[in-house]
C-alpha positions, 0 to 999 in steps of 0.5 A: 942463918938469920931469920930473913934468909930462912924466910927467903928460902921458904918463900923461894921453895914455896914459889917454886912448888906453886909454879910446878903445880900451876904448870902441871895443872896447865899442861893437864888442862891443855891435854884435857882441853885438846882431847878429842871427844867422840859424838855419841853413837846415833840410836837405831831408828825404830823398825815398824813391823807389819801387823801380819808379823804380830799377835794380840793377847788378852790380859786380865785387868787390874780391877778384875784381878783385885776382884778375884783375889778379894772374892777368894779371900772372902770365901776363905774368911767365911770358912774361917781360914787364914790364907794368902791369895795371888793373881798372876797374868798370862805371863806369870807376873803378879797382878795382886797378892792379898795376905789375909790377917793371920795367914802363915808366912809361907802362904804368900810365896806358895799362893804366887807359885800355885797361881803361876803353875796354874796359868803356865799349864792352863790347869788346876794345880790339883790335876797337875799334882797328879801328873807328877807320877808320870813326870816327876821332874816337873816339880824342878821347874823354878817358880812352880808348886804342884800342890792343890790351890791354883786355878787358871782363868781363861778368856777366848779359849786361852789362859789369861790369869792364874789364881793361887791360894795357900794357907788352909789346912788342905789343898782342896780348901785352897783350891775351892777358895781359888775357884771362888775367886775365878767364879767372881769374874764370871759375874 
């Protein structure tokens, strides 16, 4: 075969391949273009609930949570202790966590769990630790820690926050520092 014939065959094959590709794309494009698109479903309208069907709750503000945490951390520093402090809201969500210089790595999570435990039962964790003898399964509730060092904060007769401190050599010290944080809110 001569070079001219070979070139024509290659050109013919390439032209045929390009034609097939173009037809395939055209058909695909036609199918895509004619595909029916569904309109998105309309979002449901908001429902207005009467005030008689709702409740109002009181929450500790961010500035107050920081004030309490700093007061607890300062009380610990004054006593020469390196601790972490956590303040949680009435629902157990962390508002503030302060880890003092030199506080142990476990103290951060322990402070949060003590604060959560205190607000959940509206009682100091030292009191709750004593209840484990009657209900040992309490300790199995996720996120709780039944060691002294957590105190609740009340407003209008209901818990609004919990303060937890961890890292001192004893739970009694942790709880005294947490109580100092709570007391700072009374001023």
